[in-house]
N, C-alpha and C positions, 0 to 999 in steps of 0.2 A: 641436450640442446639442439638437437634437428629437426624434433618436432616439436617443440616450443618455437622454434622459427617457423616453421610448417604453420602451425594453428594461427602464429600473430601475421603469417600472410595471406589466409583465406580467414581471418576474424573480419568483421564490417566496418566498415570507417567510424563508426559511432562508438563501436565496441575499441578502436585503436585509441580513439580521443580522450574518452572515458579511463582508460588502464592508463596514458598518458598524464593526466589528472593526478589519479590515484599514486603513482609511481614517482612521479615528481612533486605533486604538492601535498596529497594526503599523509601519504608514509614520512617522511621528513618532516613533518607537522608535528607526525604522532612519536618518531623518534626523540625530538626535541621536547613534545609533551612528557614523555617518559622519563628522559631525563631532569625536563624540571620537576616531575614527582618526587623523584629519588632524593633529590636536592631539597625541595622543600618542604619532604615527609622530615628529616632532619633536622632543617631550621625550625618547620612550626613545632615540634617537640621538644628543641629548646626554649624557643618563646613561650611555650606552656609551663614549661619547666621553673620557667622565670617569673610567669604571671602570680604562679602559683608562690614562689617564693616570697613575692611582693605583697602576694594579700596575704601571706603568712605573718610576716611582718608589721603590715600594719595591724592586725588583730593582735599578736605581740605587744604593739604598742598602746594600743585601745585597753585592751585587758591589764595589763601591763600599770597603767596609768590608775587603773580603777583600783586593784590589790593596793596598789602604793598608798592610795589616798586612806583606804580604810586601814591599812594599817598606821598611817601618820596619824589616826583618829585615834587608836588604840593608843598610841604611847603616850598621847597627848592625856590621855584620862589616868592612864600610868604613873604620869609624872606630877598629875595635878594635885596642892595641896588641899583641896577640898574634898576629895576623891576619897585617898586613903587613911585619914583618921577617922572619919564617921563608920570606914567598918573595920577601925579593930575593935579586937576581943575586950578592952579594957573597956570600950567604951559603951555598952551594951547597956551599961547602970546607969546612962543620962536620964536627965526628965525626961518624957514622953514625948512634951511640948516640942522639945530642942531637939529629939531624935527624927522626930515629924519635920519640921524645919529641915534640918539639916537635908533629911531625904527628899525632901520637895529642892531645895536647893539643885543637889545634882541632879535630880530628874526634869529640872528646868534648865541646864548645864544641857542634859542628854539630849533633851527636846530640841534643842536651839542648835546642839548639830545635826541630828538627823536632817533638819531643815534645809541644810547644805549637801545635801548627801542626796541620794537617788532610790528612794524606794528603800531603804535601810530602816533596820531597828538596831537601837542600841539596848541591851540588857545586861542584868549582872546576875551571878550566881553567888548567895551570900549564906551567912549562918543560919539556919530555923528560927534562931531566936529572935531575930528582929520583928519586929509589927506589920512592916511593911512586905516580908515574905507572904507572896500566896503563888501557890502553882499556877492561879488563873491570872495571875499578875502580869501584864503586858512590860513591866521595865525588872522586877526583883521576882527571881526564882530560888527555890532552897537548893541550898549548895548540896545536897546530899542527893538532886535530881541527876548529877551529872557522876557521879560515883558510881561505879560498873557500866561508864559509858565506852563506846570504844573509841569516841574520839578524847574524852578525857585522859585514856591510857596515852593517847597520842600526845597530849600536850604534856601528861607528865615523862612521857620517853624524850622530849624538846625541852625538859626544866623549865617547864613554866612559860617558854618564850613564845613569841605570837607563830601560832600555827593557823592554817586554812584545815578548817572542818565540816559535816556535814549534819545538822539540826533541823530543827522543824522550831513552830512557833513556843512548844513547851519544853525544850531542850530535848528530846528525842530525835533519835536520827529521822529526817525528814525530807522538808524540799527547800531547805533553807543554805545558801554557802555562807559560811561565818570564819571569822579572821577572829580565832581565842586565846585568851594567856591570863595569868596569872596575873591578883592584886597584892602588892608584898606590903608587909610591915614598913614605914619609912624608917621605923626604930632598931626593926628587925629583918631584916632581907630574907629571911630563913624561914618565917612564918606569914603564911598566906593569908590573906583576910580576904579573898574571893575572887572569883573571876569575870573578866570583861569581854562578851561576845557582842561583835558587831557582823549582826545579819543581813543578808542582801539575797533576794527573789532568785533561786536557779534561772525563771524565765530570763532573767534580765542580762543574767550570763549567756544564756542559751542565745539571745538575743544578740549580743556583743561577737557571738562567733559566727560572722560572714564569710563564705566559702566564694574562692577562686572560679572552682568549678563547681555544676550540681551535683556530680558524685563524690567531691571530694570533703572528708570527713574531716572535724574539729573537737576535740573535746578538752574540757581541764582537769584534770587527776592531781589527785595529792602524793608524796611520795610512797606512800603505802600503797596505791592503787586505788584510792575511793574517789571515783567519779563526783568532777564537783557540777557541771556542764558539759553540753554537748548541744550540735545543731545536727543532730541524728535521733528521729522520735523512738524508732527502733532499736532493737540490741546491732552493736554494730562489733566488731570484729577491732581488741585493740590490742596495741603492742603490750608486751609483758616488759614487767621492772627491769628485767636482764637486754631486752631490747631498747630498752628507753634513754635516751643520751640526757647530759645535762646542757649540752648546746652544742645543736647542730646548725652548720651554715647555711647548709641548702638540702634539698631531699635529696635522700639516698636510695637504691633500691635493698626491698628486702623479701623476704617469701612469709607471708601473713596467711595462716591457716591454709598450707596450701598454694597461696594465688598470689600471682606477683604482684608488688605494689612500691608505690613510694611513698617513701613516709620522713618526717623531719618532728623533734623535739627537741623543746628548750625547757629548762626551767626559768620560772620569771622570777628575777631578782628580786631577793629580800623575801622570799616564802616557800613555802616548800610546796608548792605547784608548777605543774608543770601543764604546758602546751604543747597537744600533740594534733598530729595531721594527720590523714593519712587517705590514700587514693589508688585504684585498682589500674594499673598499666593499661588492662583492656581500655577503662573510662577515657585513656590518654588517645591511645590509637584510637577510638571510635570517633573523638573530636579529628585528630588527625585524616582520618578516612573520610569523613564527610565533607572537609576541605578539599581532597583530590577528588572526593567524588562530584564535589560542584564544577572545580576547575574541568573532569570525566566531562560532567554535561555539557560546560562551555566548549571543550573540544568537538562531541561528538555534533552538539548543536554547528559549531563552525562548520564540520564537516558538512551534515545535512545541506547545511545553507548554501557553501561551494556547492554542493552535487547539483544543487536545484537549480542556480542561478546557470552552470556550469552547461546544467542538463538541458536549461532552455536555449542557451548559445549555441549546443550540440543540436539539438532541435532543430533550429533556424539553420545551420548549412548541412545537415544530417534530411533533415525532413524534403526537402527541396530536391539532392541526390537521389533520394529512392522515389520519388513520385518520377524522376527522370526516367530511373531505370526501369519501372514499373511500365509506364508509356514507352520504352522503348521495346520489352517483352510483347504488347500488345501490338507493337508495331509487326513482330516475329509471327502475330497470329493472325494478321490481316488488320487489327484495326489501328487506322492512322487517323489521329487527331492530335491538333496543334493543345501547346500549354498555355495557361495563365502566366504570364512576364510578372506582373505586381509592379510595384516599383523598385523593388530591390535594384539597382544597378553595380553590386559583385560580380567577382568571376563565376558565380553558380548562376547568378542573376543573367551574367551576360552569355553563357552557357547554354542554356533555358530559350536564348534570345536567337542563339543559331541554330540551337535544335527545331525550333518553329519554320524558320527560313529553308533549312533541311527540308521537314515537312511538305512545306509548299513546295518544293522542288520535286519532292516523290510525287505529291498529288497532281501538279503537270505532267509527268512522265506517267505515272499509271491512268491518265486521262487519255494522254496520245497512247497508252499500247490499248487502253479497250477502244478506241476509236479505230487503230489499225485492227484489231481482232473483229471486231464487228464488222470494217468492210472484208473482211476475212471470212467472217462465218457467210455475209450477203452472200459473197462470190463464191464458196461451197453450193451456198443453197442452189442459188441460178445453176451451177455448172448441174448439178445432179436432177433439178427437175428439167434441165436441157435434155438428159438422158431418158425422159421419159416421154416429151413431150413428140420427139421424131418417131418413137413407136408407133403413138397413138393415132398420129396424122398419117402414116404408112396405112394402118390397118382401114380406116375412114375411108382416105382414096380408096383403096383397094377393092373397099364394100360399094362406093359409088361409082367402080368401073364396072363392075357385074351390073348394077344397077343401070347404066349406061347401057349396055349391052342387048339388054330387056327391056329396055325401053321404059321405064318405071320411073317417067318425067316428076310424076308429083312428089315420090318418094324421094327422087334425088333433090327436088326444093325442099321438105322436109327435114332432110337430112344434112343439106347445107348450109341453112336456116340455125337447127340445133347445131352444128360444129360453127359457125360463124358465132352464136351465142354462149359455145362451151369455152376459146380463146379468148373470147370479151370478158370471161369471167377471169379464165385466165390469166391473162396478162394485166388486169387490176391494177391498172395505173402503172405498173411497174412494182408495185408492192409482191415481196415474199412471202408474206404472211398476212395473211387474208382470216374475217371472222367464220365460224363456224357454219355461219347462214350463207355467203359466199360459196364456201366449201361445198354445203349440201346442194344451192340452187346448181353447181358446176355440175355434180353429180347427175340430178336431174336430166340435165341435158346431155349429158354423156347416155346415162339409158334412156333415153330420148331416143339417139343414134341408132344404139342396138338394138333394140325394140322394133327399128324398122330393119335393123339387118336382116334383124330372124325373124321378121312377117311374124310378133306376136307370140312367138312361142315362151318369149321371157315376159315375165311378170316383174312388177319393182314396187317396192311400198316402202315409205318414209314415215319412223317412227323415232323423232328428235324433240325433246322435252325443249320450251322455250326457253327455260332461263340460261340453256348451255349457248343458245342461236350469237350471244355475244362476245362469246370469249375466243380467241386469237388460236389458231394453227397454223403450221404449215402449209400453203397451198399443194395441192394435188398429193395431199395424204390420203383420200377416202377413193378415189378415183382407181388407184392400182388394183385394191382389195375388189370393187364391183368387177373391174377387166376379169381378174382371176377367176370371180366366182362361177364369170360366165363361161370362159374358158376353158378353166380346166377343172370345173363342178357341171356344170347343167351340160353341155356341150357333150360330156364323154359317157351322158345318159344315151337308151336307145332310144325312144321317141325325142331329145334335145328340147324336151319342155321342163319348164322351174321357176321357182320362185325364189328372186332377190330382195330382202329387206335390210334397211339401214337404222341402225338404233342408235340413241344416243342418250344419257341421261348423268344425274351429278349423284354421286355416293362419296361420305364420308368426307367430303373437300376435293375430290378429284372429278375429274369427269371421263367417263367409257363409254366410250363408240367401239360399235361392232356392225361387220357385215354377214350377214348367215343366208348362206344357199342351200337349197335341198338338192343337190347337185351327187354325183356318185361318192362322193367322200374320199377320203384319202386312208391308207393306213399309216404306220409310226414309222417306217420304211420311207414312206415318202412323205411325210412329212419335214424329215431329215432333210433330203433331198431338197425340198421346196426353200426350205429357209439354209441352204446354202449358196441360192443366189441364182435359180432357175426361173420361168416365167414369170415367177410372182413378184419379183424386184423387192421382196421383204428387208432384206439389208440396206437397199437405198433408204427405204423408209425410217428405218430405225437410223442412221447416219444425220439424217433429217432434225426428226426430231431430237434427238441427243444434243446438235447442233444449236436448237433453239430452245429447247429447254434447260438446257444445261445439266441432264441426268441422263442415264441410263433407261431407256423407257423400250422394254422386248415386245415384239408384235407375238401376241401367243395367239396359237394355232389348236381349236378343239373339231376333233372331225370323228365320224363312224361312216367306214365301209358301207355305201348304200343307204345312208340315211343321209348324209350330207357334211357341209363343213361351215364353221363359225370364226371369223377371224377378228383378235379383240387387241385394239389398244385402251391405254389408262395415261391420262397426261393432266399435268397439274392445271391450274385455272391462270389462265392469264386473260387479263382485259387491256384496253386501247389504254386507259389509265396507267396499269401500272408501268405498260411499257413507253411510255411517255416520260414518265420520272425516272426510267430504267435510261434510257438516253439523255436525259438530262444530267442523271450520275455518272 
């Protein structure tokens, strides 16, 4: 339980809402649907059985009416005074013309009755001696054709009373269901004068066996099991005579050929015919499953629709919260921007509005902090530069003092002009950041002073590419390198002569500046001491570069004893346009 609570606390808001929908809506609905399935299943089965019983009853009545009508016709013939006298044995000696006239009267009477029947034929089986008897006749057939047939045995077993049998047009077993009965001599009822058969095509009976279910089998059979008609064309499983009931009031459960089925059988009144119906229980269950399946699909559809609708509604809530969360994460990364408020004025919309107000306030505070930081950087740059200027001024004034003792007025004038030019460039109208162009010009003014001081023993060259002259650099960055090259490089040589070269170029999107001399050079130990902050002032320069460019820019020293020294810095490209945009931001 504790793990579940922990998981729920850590779940997303969207997950919690959807879980609430499932537990509070879909799950109860599913339980109700499940109970409904169980209840509806039982009720549906009852309704299907009821429908089967109703359909059976309707077929029973229709077939019963048809069979009863044919039975009545056969009775009408049996009691008719016109039929039996003609068929008596003692009348066989009558005149041929009279005999033909009497048989024609029977034929006309039978034909009139046939017209009232639907696809039924009336035939007689009489003694072979009559002139009208012919195996090809449509009305009169030899009585001997009936002898030995199964249907005749059935008729005899029923004492000649009406019985339903299976015949064909010639009197042999075939495709006609017929009601057959013996015709007796009215003067001696123990004497049979013929057999009357009213035949009906099987397909007409088949058409009357309309089922209520597509897998329901309906068939008519006689008491001895002879199949008269069926609504199933192929071989069908039938009830045995022992399983058949005379009068089933409704369908009952049976096991037929190992298959569980519903079955109902009734004998049609006044006949030896049974109407039997069989339907597998599985067919009923499939019908129920189809209904339940449709209900299940409806339930799934409703659930999906609910999830889609609720998902859209949840997304409208959690989507904006997610954007707000992502925006706050960007703030942690230093990316501050406002969110689009939209037209919504609900609680989340108000929260986004308050967030935008907070962003405005944070940007104001950051701007204030940036301004203070810039002022601090400028102050630090000025403080570091102020540490360099007095050192240079002291050395220059000391040089002028020596020149004045030697009365070198022309040199003094040139040095003073160069120093004036140097300080004019150094002041740079109060700017702490200058163009490399101005920094190079200031270095030229400084070297002009040094060349005067050392009376031409120092040569100076400038090899700076034009494409970097308009880039920015903290002022008085290169002059300390030149000063160190002279004092700690060239002056250490025995003759005190040497060359100082200022190089500058652009490579891989950055600017490289170097000051090279051919002085005494340094050992590794000397380089370590110089980098700790001796005369070279390298720490001062590195600090100022870091303040301006915002990254650590080390001063690299490459030196070999007796060969010379090269001091190198590699700085980013920074232009006046970029600096103006940064100040506005």
